[in-house]
C-alpha positions as CSV (number, residue, x, y, z in Angstrom):
1,X,-0.3,-134.8,86.3
2,X,1.6,-133.8,89.5
3,X,4.9,-132.1,90.2
4,X,7.9,-134.1,91.3
5,X,9.2,-132.8,94.6
6,X,12.7,-132.9,95.8
7,X,11.7,-135.4,98.6
8,X,10.4,-137.8,96.0
9,X,13.5,-137.8,93.9
10,X,15.9,-137.5,96.9
11,X,17.9,-135.1,94.7
12,X,16.8,-131.5,94.1
13,X,15.6,-131.1,90.6
14,X,14.3,-127.6,90.1
15,X,14.4,-127.9,86.3
16,X,12.0,-130.8,86.2
17,X,9.8,-129.2,88.9
18,X,9.6,-126.0,86.9
19,X,8.5,-127.9,83.8
20,X,5.9,-129.9,85.5
21,X,4.5,-127.0,87.5
22,X,4.0,-125.1,84.2
23,X,2.4,-128.1,82.7
24,X,0.0,-128.3,85.6
25,X,-1.1,-124.7,84.8
26,X,-1.9,-125.8,81.3
27,X,-3.8,-128.8,82.6
28,X,-6.1,-126.5,84.7
29,X,-7.0,-124.6,81.6
30,X,-7.6,-127.7,79.6
31,X,-9.9,-129.0,82.4
32,X,-12.0,-125.8,82.2
33,X,-12.2,-126.1,78.4
34,X,-13.4,-129.7,78.6
35,X,-16.0,-128.8,81.2
36,X,-17.3,-125.9,79.2
37,X,-17.6,-128.1,76.1
38,X,-19.5,-130.7,78.0
39,X,-22.1,-128.2,79.0
40,X,-23.1,-127.5,75.4
41,X,-22.2,-130.8,73.8
42,X,-25.4,-132.8,72.8
43,X,-23.5,-136.1,72.8
44,X,-20.3,-135.9,74.9
45,X,-19.8,-139.7,74.7
46,X,-19.8,-139.9,70.9
47,X,-17.1,-142.5,70.0
48,X,-17.1,-141.3,66.4
49,X,-16.6,-137.6,67.0
50,X,-15.3,-135.8,64.0
51,X,-16.1,-138.7,61.6
52,X,-19.6,-137.4,60.9
53,X,-21.7,-134.4,61.9
54,X,-25.1,-134.9,63.6
55,X,-27.8,-132.3,63.3
56,X,-27.3,-131.3,67.0
57,X,-23.6,-130.8,66.4
58,X,-24.3,-128.7,63.3
59,X,-26.7,-126.4,65.2
60,X,-24.3,-126.1,68.2
61,X,-21.4,-125.1,65.9
62,X,-23.6,-122.6,64.0
63,X,-25.1,-121.1,67.2
64,X,-22.3,-121.2,69.8
65,X,-19.1,-121.8,67.7
66,X,-16.2,-123.3,69.6
67,X,-15.5,-120.6,72.1
68,X,-12.7,-121.3,74.7
69,X,-13.2,-118.1,76.7
70,X,-13.6,-120.1,79.9
71,X,-10.1,-121.7,79.4
72,X,-8.3,-118.4,79.1
73,X,-5.8,-117.6,81.9
74,X,-7.4,-116.0,84.9
75,X,-6.2,-114.3,88.1
76,X,-5.6,-117.6,89.8
77,X,-3.5,-118.8,86.9
78,X,-1.5,-115.6,87.1
79,X,-0.8,-116.0,90.8
80,X,0.3,-119.6,90.4
81,X,2.5,-118.7,87.4
82,X,4.2,-116.0,89.4
83,X,4.9,-118.4,92.2
84,X,6.3,-121.0,89.8
85,X,8.5,-118.5,88.1
86,X,9.8,-117.2,91.5
87,X,11.0,-120.7,92.4
88,X,12.7,-121.0,89.0
89,X,14.4,-117.6,89.5
90,X,15.6,-118.6,93.0
91,X,17.1,-121.8,91.5
92,X,18.9,-119.7,88.9
93,X,20.4,-117.5,91.6
94,X,21.9,-120.5,93.2
95,X,23.6,-121.5,89.9
96,X,21.0,-124.1,88.8
97,X,18.9,-122.4,86.0
98,X,16.0,-124.5,84.9
99,X,16.1,-125.9,81.4
100,X,12.8,-124.3,80.4
101,X,14.1,-120.9,81.4
102,X,17.4,-121.4,79.7
103,X,15.7,-122.6,76.5
104,X,13.4,-119.6,76.4
105,X,16.4,-117.3,76.9
106,X,18.6,-119.0,74.3
107,X,15.9,-119.1,71.6
108,X,14.5,-115.7,72.4
109,X,11.0,-117.0,73.2
110,X,8.2,-114.7,74.5
111,X,5.8,-115.6,77.3
112,X,3.3,-116.6,74.6
113,X,5.8,-118.7,72.8
114,X,6.5,-120.7,76.1
115,X,2.7,-121.2,76.6
116,X,2.2,-122.6,73.1
117,X,5.3,-124.8,73.5
118,X,3.9,-126.3,76.7
119,X,0.4,-126.8,75.2
120,X,2.0,-128.7,72.3
121,X,4.3,-130.6,74.7
122,X,1.8,-131.9,77.3
123,X,0.6,-134.9,75.3
124,X,4.2,-136.2,75.4
125,X,4.2,-135.9,79.2
126,X,0.8,-137.4,80.0
127,X,-1.1,-139.5,77.5
128,X,-4.5,-138.6,78.9
129,X,-4.3,-135.3,77.1
130,X,-4.4,-137.1,73.7
131,X,-8.0,-137.8,74.3
132,X,-8.7,-134.4,75.8
133,X,-7.3,-132.8,72.7
134,X,-9.3,-135.2,70.4
135,X,-12.5,-134.1,72.3
136,X,-11.7,-130.4,72.1
137,X,-10.8,-130.7,68.4
138,X,-14.1,-132.4,67.7
139,X,-12.2,-135.2,66.1
140,X,-11.1,-138.4,68.0
141,X,-8.4,-139.0,65.4
142,X,-6.7,-135.7,66.0
143,X,-4.9,-136.1,69.3
144,X,-2.5,-133.1,69.2
145,X,-3.5,-129.5,69.7
146,X,-4.3,-127.5,66.6
147,X,-3.2,-123.9,66.1
148,X,-6.7,-122.7,66.8
149,X,-7.0,-124.7,70.0
150,X,-3.6,-123.5,71.2
151,X,-4.5,-119.9,70.6
152,X,-7.8,-120.4,72.4
153,X,-6.2,-122.0,75.5
154,X,-4.0,-118.9,75.6
155,X,-7.1,-116.6,75.6
156,X,-6.3,-115.2,72.1
157,X,-8.5,-114.7,69.1
158,X,-7.7,-116.6,66.0
159,X,-7.9,-113.3,64.1
160,X,-5.1,-111.7,66.1
161,X,-2.3,-111.1,63.6
162,X,0.5,-110.9,66.2
163,X,-0.6,-114.3,67.7
164,X,-0.7,-116.0,64.3
165,X,2.7,-114.5,63.4
166,X,4.2,-116.3,66.4
167,X,3.6,-119.5,64.5
168,X,5.1,-118.5,61.2
169,X,8.2,-120.3,59.8
170,X,10.3,-117.2,60.7
171,X,9.2,-117.0,64.3
172,X,11.6,-118.3,67.0
173,X,9.6,-121.4,67.9
174,X,9.7,-122.8,64.3
175,X,12.9,-121.2,63.1
176,X,14.7,-122.7,66.1
177,X,13.3,-126.2,65.4
178,X,11.4,-126.2,68.8
179,X,7.9,-126.7,67.3
180,X,6.6,-128.4,64.2
181,X,3.4,-127.4,62.4
182,X,2.1,-130.5,60.6
183,X,-0.6,-131.2,58.0
184,X,0.2,-128.1,55.8
185,X,-2.7,-129.0,53.5
186,X,-5.2,-128.2,56.2
187,X,-6.5,-124.7,56.9
188,X,-4.1,-122.7,59.2
189,X,-6.1,-123.0,62.4
190,X,-6.6,-126.8,61.9
191,X,-2.9,-127.6,61.6
192,X,-1.5,-129.8,64.3
193,X,1.4,-128.7,66.6
194,X,4.1,-131.1,67.8
195,X,7.3,-130.7,69.8
196,X,10.2,-132.8,68.4
197,X,11.2,-135.7,70.6
198,X,14.7,-134.3,71.1
199,X,13.3,-131.0,72.5
200,X,11.1,-133.0,74.9
201,X,14.0,-135.2,76.0
202,X,16.1,-132.1,76.6
203,X,13.5,-130.4,78.8
204,X,13.2,-133.7,80.8
205,X,17.0,-133.7,81.4
206,X,18.3,-136.0,78.6
207,X,21.4,-134.7,76.7
208,X,21.6,-137.6,74.2
209,X,22.1,-136.0,70.7
210,X,19.5,-136.2,68.0
211,X,19.8,-139.6,66.1
212,X,19.8,-137.7,62.9
213,X,23.2,-136.1,63.5
214,X,25.0,-138.7,65.6
215,X,27.0,-140.0,62.6
216,X,28.1,-136.4,61.8
217,X,29.6,-135.6,65.2
218,X,33.3,-135.8,65.8
219,X,34.9,-136.1,69.3
220,X,37.0,-133.0,69.2
221,X,37.9,-131.8,72.7
222,X,39.9,-129.4,74.6
223,X,43.5,-130.5,74.3
224,X,46.4,-128.8,76.1
225,X,49.8,-128.2,74.5
226,X,48.7,-127.6,70.9
227,X,48.9,-123.8,70.7
228,X,47.5,-120.8,72.7
229,X,43.7,-120.7,72.7
230,X,43.5,-117.5,74.8
231,X,43.2,-115.0,71.9
232,X,40.5,-116.9,70.2
233,X,38.7,-117.5,73.5
234,X,38.7,-113.8,74.2
235,X,37.3,-113.1,70.7
236,X,34.5,-115.7,71.1
237,X,33.6,-114.4,74.6
238,X,33.4,-110.8,73.4
239,X,30.8,-111.6,70.8
240,X,32.8,-112.6,67.6
241,X,30.6,-115.5,66.4
242,X,32.8,-116.8,63.6
243,X,36.4,-117.8,63.3
244,X,38.4,-119.6,60.6
245,X,41.6,-121.5,61.6
246,X,43.8,-122.2,58.6
247,X,46.1,-125.1,59.2
248,X,48.9,-127.0,57.5
249,X,49.4,-130.8,57.4
250,X,49.2,-132.1,61.0
251,X,47.6,-128.9,62.2
252,X,45.8,-128.6,65.6
253,X,42.9,-126.5,64.3
254,X,40.1,-128.6,65.7
255,X,41.7,-129.0,69.1
256,X,42.6,-125.3,69.3
257,X,39.0,-124.4,68.4
258,X,37.6,-126.8,71.0
259,X,40.0,-125.4,73.7
260,X,39.0,-121.8,72.8
261,X,35.2,-122.5,73.0
262,X,35.7,-124.3,76.4
263,X,37.6,-121.3,77.8
264,X,34.9,-118.9,76.5
265,X,32.3,-120.8,78.5
266,X,30.7,-122.8,75.7
267,X,30.3,-126.5,75.2
268,X,31.9,-128.1,72.2
269,X,30.0,-129.8,69.4
270,X,32.4,-131.2,66.7
271,X,31.2,-131.5,63.1
272,X,33.0,-133.7,60.6
273,X,32.5,-131.9,57.3
274,X,33.7,-134.9,55.3
275,X,30.7,-136.8,56.6
276,X,28.4,-133.8,56.1
277,X,29.6,-133.7,52.4
278,X,28.2,-137.2,51.9
279,X,24.9,-136.5,53.7
280,X,22.0,-136.5,51.2
281,X,20.2,-133.6,53.0
282,X,22.9,-131.4,54.4
283,X,20.6,-128.4,55.0
284,X,18.4,-130.4,57.2
285,X,21.4,-131.8,59.1
286,X,22.7,-128.3,59.7
287,X,19.4,-127.1,61.1
288,X,19.3,-130.0,63.6
289,X,23.0,-129.4,64.5
290,X,22.2,-125.8,65.2
291,X,19.3,-126.7,67.4
292,X,21.4,-129.3,69.2
293,X,24.2,-126.7,69.9
294,X,21.7,-124.1,71.2
295,X,20.0,-126.7,73.4
296,X,23.3,-127.6,75.0
297,X,24.8,-124.1,75.1
298,X,27.6,-125.2,72.7
299,X,29.6,-123.8,69.8
300,X,30.5,-125.7,66.7
301,X,34.0,-126.8,65.6
302,X,33.8,-127.8,62.0
303,X,36.4,-129.2,59.7
304,X,37.8,-129.7,57.2
305,X,36.1,-127.2,55.0
306,X,38.2,-128.5,52.1
307,X,35.7,-131.4,51.8
308,X,32.9,-129.0,50.7
309,X,34.8,-126.4,48.7
310,X,34.5,-128.0,45.3
311,X,31.1,-129.5,45.2
312,X,29.1,-128.0,48.1
313,X,30.3,-124.5,48.9
314,X,26.8,-123.4,49.8
315,X,26.9,-125.8,52.8
316,X,29.9,-123.9,54.2
317,X,27.7,-120.8,54.2
318,X,24.9,-122.6,56.0
319,X,27.2,-123.7,58.7
320,X,29.0,-120.3,59.0
321,X,25.7,-118.4,59.3
322,X,24.2,-120.4,62.1
323,X,23.3,-118.2,65.1
324,X,25.9,-119.4,67.5
325,X,29.7,-119.5,67.9
326,X,31.3,-121.4,65.0
327,X,35.0,-122.3,64.4
328,X,35.8,-123.5,60.9
329,X,39.0,-125.4,60.2
330,X,40.7,-126.0,56.8
331,X,43.8,-125.6,54.6
332,X,42.3,-123.4,51.9
333,X,42.4,-119.6,51.9
334,X,39.2,-118.1,53.2
335,X,36.6,-117.0,50.5
336,X,34.4,-114.1,51.5
337,X,31.5,-115.8,49.7
338,X,31.4,-118.5,52.3
339,X,29.6,-116.4,54.9
340,X,27.5,-113.3,55.3
341,X,29.6,-112.2,58.3
342,X,33.4,-111.7,58.2
343,X,35.3,-114.3,60.2
344,X,38.2,-113.9,62.6
345,X,41.2,-115.3,60.5
346,X,43.9,-117.2,62.5
347,X,46.6,-119.7,61.8
348,X,46.5,-123.0,63.6
349,X,50.0,-124.4,64.5
350,X,51.2,-127.9,64.0
351,X,51.4,-130.3,66.8
352,X,55.1,-130.2,67.7
353,X,56.9,-133.6,68.3
354,X,57.0,-133.2,72.2
355,X,53.3,-132.5,72.2
356,X,52.7,-135.4,69.8
357,X,54.6,-137.7,72.2
358,X,52.5,-136.5,75.2
359,X,49.2,-136.9,73.4
360,X,50.2,-140.3,72.1
361,X,51.3,-141.5,75.6
362,X,48.0,-140.2,77.1
363,X,45.9,-142.1,74.5
364,X,48.0,-145.3,74.8
365,X,47.2,-145.4,78.5
366,X,49.8,-147.9,79.6
367,X,53.5,-147.7,80.7
368,X,55.9,-147.4,77.9
369,X,59.2,-149.4,77.6
370,X,62.1,-147.3,79.0
371,X,64.1,-147.6,75.8
372,X,61.5,-146.1,73.5
373,X,62.1,-142.5,72.4
374,X,58.6,-141.6,71.5
375,X,59.4,-138.0,70.5
376,X,62.0,-139.2,67.9
377,X,59.8,-142.0,66.6
378,X,56.8,-139.6,66.0
379,X,58.8,-136.7,64.7
380,X,58.5,-137.7,61.0
381,X,54.7,-138.0,61.1
382,X,52.6,-134.8,60.8
383,X,49.4,-135.9,62.6
384,X,46.5,-134.0,64.1
385,X,45.5,-134.6,67.7
386,X,42.7,-137.0,66.8
387,X,45.0,-138.9,64.4
388,X,47.5,-139.2,67.2
389,X,44.9,-140.7,69.4
390,X,43.9,-143.3,66.7
391,X,47.6,-144.0,66.0
392,X,48.2,-144.8,69.7
393,X,45.2,-147.1,69.9
394,X,46.2,-148.9,66.7
395,X,49.7,-149.4,68.1
396,X,48.2,-150.9,71.3
397,X,46.2,-153.4,69.2
398,X,49.2,-154.4,67.2
399,X,51.3,-154.8,70.3
400,X,48.6,-157.0,71.9
401,X,48.5,-159.2,68.8
402,X,52.3,-159.6,69.0
403,X,52.5,-160.7,72.6
404,X,51.9,-157.4,74.5
405,X,55.3,-155.8,74.2
406,X,55.3,-152.4,72.4
407,X,58.0,-152.0,69.7
408,X,59.0,-149.1,67.5
409,X,57.5,-150.8,64.5
410,X,54.1,-150.8,66.2
411,X,54.3,-147.1,66.7
412,X,55.4,-146.4,63.1
413,X,52.7,-148.7,61.7
414,X,50.0,-147.0,63.8
415,X,51.1,-143.5,62.6
416,X,51.4,-144.5,58.9
417,X,47.9,-146.0,59.0
418,X,46.4,-142.5,59.6
419,X,47.3,-141.4,56.1
420,X,47.3,-144.7,54.3
421,X,43.8,-144.3,52.8
422,X,44.6,-140.8,51.6
423,X,47.8,-141.9,50.0
424,X,46.1,-144.8,48.3
425,X,43.5,-142.4,46.8
426,X,46.2,-140.2,45.4
427,X,48.4,-143.0,44.1
428,X,48.1,-144.3,40.5
429,X,49.1,-147.9,40.1
430,X,51.4,-148.5,37.1
431,X,51.6,-151.9,35.4
432,X,54.7,-152.2,33.3
433,X,54.2,-153.2,29.6
434,X,57.3,-155.4,29.5
435,X,58.8,-158.0,31.8
436,X,62.4,-159.1,32.4
437,X,62.3,-161.5,29.4
438,X,61.8,-158.4,27.2
439,X,64.9,-156.6,28.4
440,X,67.2,-158.5,26.0
441,X,69.1,-157.1,23.0
442,X,68.0,-158.5,19.7
443,X,71.5,-159.6,18.9
444,X,74.8,-159.9,20.8
445,X,76.6,-156.6,20.9
446,X,80.1,-156.2,19.4
447,X,83.1,-155.9,21.8
448,X,83.4,-152.3,20.9
449,X,79.9,-151.5,21.9
450,X,79.6,-153.7,24.9
451,X,80.1,-150.9,27.4
452,X,78.1,-148.3,25.4
453,X,74.5,-147.4,26.2
454,X,71.8,-148.4,23.7
455,X,70.6,-145.9,21.3
456,X,67.4,-144.0,22.4
457,X,65.3,-145.5,19.6
458,X,66.4,-149.0,20.6
459,X,65.6,-148.5,24.3
460,X,62.2,-146.9,23.7
461,X,61.2,-148.6,20.5
462,X,62.6,-152.1,20.0
463,X,62.5,-152.7,23.8
464,X,58.9,-151.4,24.1
465,X,59.7,-149.8,27.4
466,X,56.3,-148.4,28.6
467,X,53.9,-146.1,26.9
468,X,56.7,-143.8,25.6
469,X,58.3,-146.8,23.8
470,X,55.0,-147.7,22.2
471,X,54.5,-144.2,21.0
472,X,58.0,-144.0,19.4
473,X,57.6,-147.4,17.9
474,X,54.3,-146.3,16.3
475,X,55.8,-143.1,14.9
476,X,53.8,-140.9,17.2
477,X,56.9,-139.2,18.6
């Protein structure tokens, strides 16, 4: 393994150089460990290592154990580490902090945590180390570092309580989702360590979200003209981690939350709680969402909480208690049982007609006919910013099908389509029990009663007018 220099990439990349320089330090210790093992190994070329124990291997394990003292960090390693970290600090002072340093800060990792993370990561950077780890594990089938091997490469005893505690489920590496401890049925020291692919990709410079949560993300962004985000931004910047924006029909809660997070210096990760409510494993999804937000220095904007209130209120608490800035959006009053920390309670305003027209025009992306009064046409429709965007795109598609000229009917149809599914779910279809042929008097009325209304019993009984008529006819009334 070798470090990528700026000349090779033509673009300075201190983040990748920092990662590879630290990996090279781990490589040096692994080389020393392999060399030390070869000196005492009676059969270093054994292709079936770990599948059986020869007499020589048994005696070696009983007499010498599996000491990794020679692989522990030494003075040379310390000097190279100091040089590597000095370069990373210099990059941070120029406004380009390395991803490894930023990750260690965000997740609260100690120096030992970073070393263990790198030891587990290195097989995903260079496939030679799969075989090296299989050799050091005394098992050709186990190509990832075990806990015991990782502690040994760090120069620590397997009996050190503090070192073992760093790999417990509550420790930062595992609680933050940065490190997986696999094969739980094995003894503690023999369990394999693995870095999730998403964490590896992030350290290498890839910001593509984890595939597990892609379907849950919503494109809520900073939108101007939908309320004042400054008060919420100040609260988020000063350390208030949780806010609840209560909104009415057509409210701008998600856009206001995204604007506030952006002004507070955070990225924005939108979470659609209606999709989360349908997820078969919401707790797992929330853990991965939390890791994704922390990797990208983002906060969460989540809504609508109304989708979770009735059937999954415990999921609201999982989201609200994540260790990062969270803005929840919904229409229901806040329930204190939804979080362990009190939220900042604010009201999200509606998107006013002029702002609706401006957002619609931006989303449409083409010149509008001069005779269209967009503000007047959209004023009856209470739409959120993302609904306005979809309405504009729907109108553009309809106009294209009709020859390319935008008409008021296209605008209205696009707006109505945003609530059509909801109205259909709320509506109850009624099939009449009678037809036009049934609305005939049984006999011709006399001249004196021609202009008189029929008796109630006749209208509801003899005419069988709906369910009420059937009830009266049957004597149930």
